[in-house]
NUTI-229515 format. One record per residue (C-alpha): residue in three letters; x, y, z. Coordinates in Angstrom, 2 decimals. Example, Ala and Ser with C-alpha at 12.3 -4.5 7.8 and 13.67 -1.06 7.14 Angstrom:
BEGIN
{residu: ALA&xx: 12.30&yy: -4.50&zz: 7.80} .
{residu: SER&xx: 13.67&yy: -1.06&zz: 7.14} .
END
This chain:
BEGIN
{residu: MET&xx: 24.40&yy: 23.99&zz: -13.52} .
{residu: ALA&xx: 26.99&yy: 22.20&zz: -11.33} .
{residu: LEU&xx: 26.09&yy: 18.78&zz: -10.00} .
{residu: LYS&xx: 25.99&yy: 18.50&zz: -6.24} .
{residu: ASP&xx: 27.60&yy: 15.58&zz: -4.55} .
{residu: TYR&xx: 25.55&yy: 14.38&zz: -1.51} .
{residu: SER&xx: 26.86&yy: 12.02&zz: 1.08} .
{residu: ASP&xx: 25.53&yy: 8.49&zz: 1.32} .
{residu: GLU&xx: 24.36&yy: 9.36&zz: 4.83} .
{residu: PHE&xx: 22.31&yy: 12.37&zz: 3.53} .
{residu: LYS&xx: 20.77&yy: 10.22&zz: 0.81} .
{residu: ALA&xx: 19.81&yy: 7.54&zz: 3.35} .
{residu: ASP&xx: 18.31&yy: 10.14&zz: 5.67} .
{residu: ALA&xx: 16.31&yy: 11.68&zz: 2.92} .
{residu: VAL&xx: 14.91&yy: 8.33&zz: 1.78} .
{residu: ALA&xx: 14.09&yy: 7.40&zz: 5.36} .
{residu: LEU&xx: 12.26&yy: 10.70&zz: 5.78} .
{residu: TYR&xx: 10.23&yy: 10.14&zz: 2.58} .
{residu: GLU&xx: 9.42&yy: 6.57&zz: 3.50} .
{residu: SER&xx: 8.41&yy: 7.34&zz: 7.11} .
{residu: THR&xx: 6.18&yy: 10.24&zz: 6.23} .
{residu: PRO&xx: 2.48&yy: 9.21&zz: 5.56} .
{residu: GLY&xx: 1.03&yy: 11.12&zz: 2.63} .
{residu: ALA&xx: 4.40&yy: 12.69&zz: 1.70} .
{residu: THR&xx: 5.19&yy: 13.53&zz: -1.93} .
{residu: TYR&xx: 8.63&yy: 13.75&zz: -3.54} .
{residu: LYS&xx: 7.97&yy: 17.47&zz: -4.08} .
{residu: SER&xx: 7.24&yy: 18.31&zz: -0.49} .
{residu: ILE&xx: 10.14&yy: 16.33&zz: 1.05} .
{residu: ALA&xx: 12.53&yy: 17.54&zz: -1.59} .
{residu: ALA&xx: 11.47&yy: 21.16&zz: -0.93} .
{residu: ASP&xx: 11.96&yy: 20.58&zz: 2.72} .
{residu: LEU&xx: 15.48&yy: 19.31&zz: 2.16} .
{residu: GLY&xx: 16.42&yy: 21.76&zz: -0.59} .
{residu: ILE&xx: 17.04&yy: 19.11&zz: -3.23} .
{residu: ASN&xx: 15.51&yy: 18.41&zz: -6.60} .
{residu: ARG&xx: 12.38&yy: 16.28&zz: -6.70} .
{residu: ALA&xx: 13.70&yy: 14.02&zz: -9.39} .
{residu: THR&xx: 16.93&yy: 13.43&zz: -7.34} .
{residu: LEU&xx: 14.95&yy: 12.36&zz: -4.30} .
{residu: ARG&xx: 12.78&yy: 10.14&zz: -6.48} .
{residu: GLU&xx: 15.84&yy: 8.43&zz: -7.93} .
{residu: TRP&xx: 17.35&yy: 7.85&zz: -4.50} .
{residu: VAL&xx: 13.98&yy: 6.31&zz: -3.23} .
{residu: LEU&xx: 13.66&yy: 4.08&zz: -6.32} .
{residu: ARG&xx: 17.29&yy: 2.87&zz: -6.02} .
{residu: ASP&xx: 16.81&yy: 2.16&zz: -2.28} .
{residu: ARG&xx: 13.59&yy: 0.21&zz: -3.01} .
{residu: GLU&xx: 15.30&yy: -1.76&zz: -5.73} .
{residu: ARG&xx: 18.19&yy: -2.54&zz: -3.44} .
{residu: ARG&xx: 15.73&yy: -3.83&zz: -0.81} .
{residu: GLY&xx: 13.51&yy: -5.63&zz: -3.31} .
{residu: VAL&xx: 10.42&yy: -3.64&zz: -2.55} .
{residu: THR&xx: 7.82&yy: -3.08&zz: -5.24} .
{residu: ALA&xx: 6.63&yy: 0.53&zz: -5.85} .
{residu: ALA&xx: 3.00&yy: -0.43&zz: -5.36} .
{residu: GLY&xx: 3.43&yy: -1.87&zz: -1.86} .
{residu: ALA&xx: 6.14&yy: 0.49&zz: -0.73} .
{residu: LYS&xx: 3.99&yy: 3.29&zz: 0.77} .
{residu: PRO&xx: 0.32&yy: 3.11&zz: 1.77} .
{residu: ALA&xx: -1.98&yy: 6.00&zz: 0.83} .
{residu: ALA&xx: -3.06&yy: 8.48&zz: 3.50} .
{residu: ALA&xx: -6.31&yy: 7.60&zz: 5.29} .
{residu: HIS&xx: -9.23&yy: 9.88&zz: 4.90} .
{residu: ARG&xx: -10.76&yy: 11.35&zz: 7.99} .
{residu: ALA&xx: -14.48&yy: 10.87&zz: 8.69} .
{residu: ALA&xx: -16.93&yy: 12.78&zz: 10.85} .
{residu: ALA&xx: -16.87&yy: 11.94&zz: 14.57} .
{residu: PRO&xx: -19.02&yy: 8.86&zz: 15.06} .
{residu: ALA&xx: -21.66&yy: 8.45&zz: 17.89} .
{residu: ASP&xx: -20.20&yy: 4.98&zz: 18.85} .
{residu: PRO&xx: -17.59&yy: 5.41&zz: 21.67} .
{residu: ASP&xx: -15.58&yy: 2.46&zz: 20.42} .
{residu: GLU&xx: -15.27&yy: 3.97&zz: 17.01} .
{residu: ARG&xx: -14.27&yy: 7.30&zz: 18.49} .
{residu: VAL&xx: -11.53&yy: 5.56&zz: 20.47} .
{residu: ARG&xx: -10.27&yy: 3.96&zz: 17.32} .
{residu: GLN&xx: -10.30&yy: 7.34&zz: 15.48} .
{residu: LEU&xx: -8.39&yy: 8.88&zz: 18.37} .
{residu: GLU&xx: -5.82&yy: 6.07&zz: 18.38} .
{residu: ALA&xx: -5.39&yy: 6.59&zz: 14.61} .
{residu: ARG&xx: -4.90&yy: 10.37&zz: 15.17} .
{residu: VAL&xx: -2.29&yy: 9.57&zz: 17.87} .
{residu: ALA&xx: -0.40&yy: 7.26&zz: 15.40} .
{residu: GLU&xx: -0.52&yy: 10.02&zz: 12.84} .
{residu: LEU&xx: 0.86&yy: 12.62&zz: 15.31} .
{residu: GLU&xx: 3.60&yy: 10.16&zz: 16.39} .
{residu: ALA&xx: 4.54&yy: 9.68&zz: 12.66} .
{residu: SER&xx: 4.69&yy: 13.47&zz: 12.30} .
{residu: GLU&xx: 6.91&yy: 13.67&zz: 15.36} .
{residu: ARG&xx: 9.31&yy: 11.09&zz: 13.88} .
{residu: LYS&xx: 9.44&yy: 13.06&zz: 10.59} .
{residu: LEU&xx: 10.27&yy: 16.27&zz: 12.44} .
{residu: ALA&xx: 12.90&yy: 14.44&zz: 14.48} .
{residu: ILE&xx: 14.47&yy: 13.17&zz: 11.25} .
{residu: GLU&xx: 14.31&yy: 16.65&zz: 9.65} .
{residu: ARG&xx: 15.96&yy: 18.19&zz: 12.79} .
{residu: ASP&xx: 18.78&yy: 15.59&zz: 12.69} .
{residu: ILE&xx: 19.41&yy: 16.25&zz: 9.00} .
{residu: LEU&xx: 19.53&yy: 19.96&zz: 9.59} .
{residu: ARG&xx: 21.91&yy: 19.57&zz: 12.57} .
{residu: LYS&xx: 24.30&yy: 17.46&zz: 10.43} .
{residu: ALA&xx: 24.07&yy: 20.01&zz: 7.55} .
{residu: ALA&xx: 24.74&yy: 22.91&zz: 9.92} .
{residu: LYS&xx: 27.71&yy: 20.97&zz: 11.43} .
{residu: TYR&xx: 29.05&yy: 20.30&zz: 7.93} .
{residu: PHE&xx: 28.67&yy: 23.85&zz: 6.66} .
{residu: ALA&xx: 30.07&yy: 25.27&zz: 9.80} .
{residu: GLY&xx: 33.27&yy: 23.26&zz: 9.18} .
{residu: GLU&xx: 33.40&yy: 24.55&zz: 5.56} .
{residu: THR&xx: 33.61&yy: 28.19&zz: 6.44} .
{residu: ASN&xx: 36.93&yy: 29.94&zz: 7.07} .
{residu: TRP&xx: 36.07&yy: 32.99&zz: 9.25} .
END
């Protein structure tokens, strides 16, 4: 199997996507980007090492959802948490879209029609 050479920008975008996605796994992000899970893991670990971030404190675990409470204040807190979750999802989609645009532009330049 031939080794693929990814640009530093692509690597940085992939790491940023993984780090900014709550509850993401190497497998899910790698599948979305069409790369090997171990390759993404290596990029993330190198980036964390470069930044001096420990693996334990790098990415918080996803919060578990509970049933809707009767207390209105608690309901507001849950809704605010859901809004934050949706905003994080929107950021992830925007990053994915940007990666795909760059890839499309790159591959369009590679073809000789």
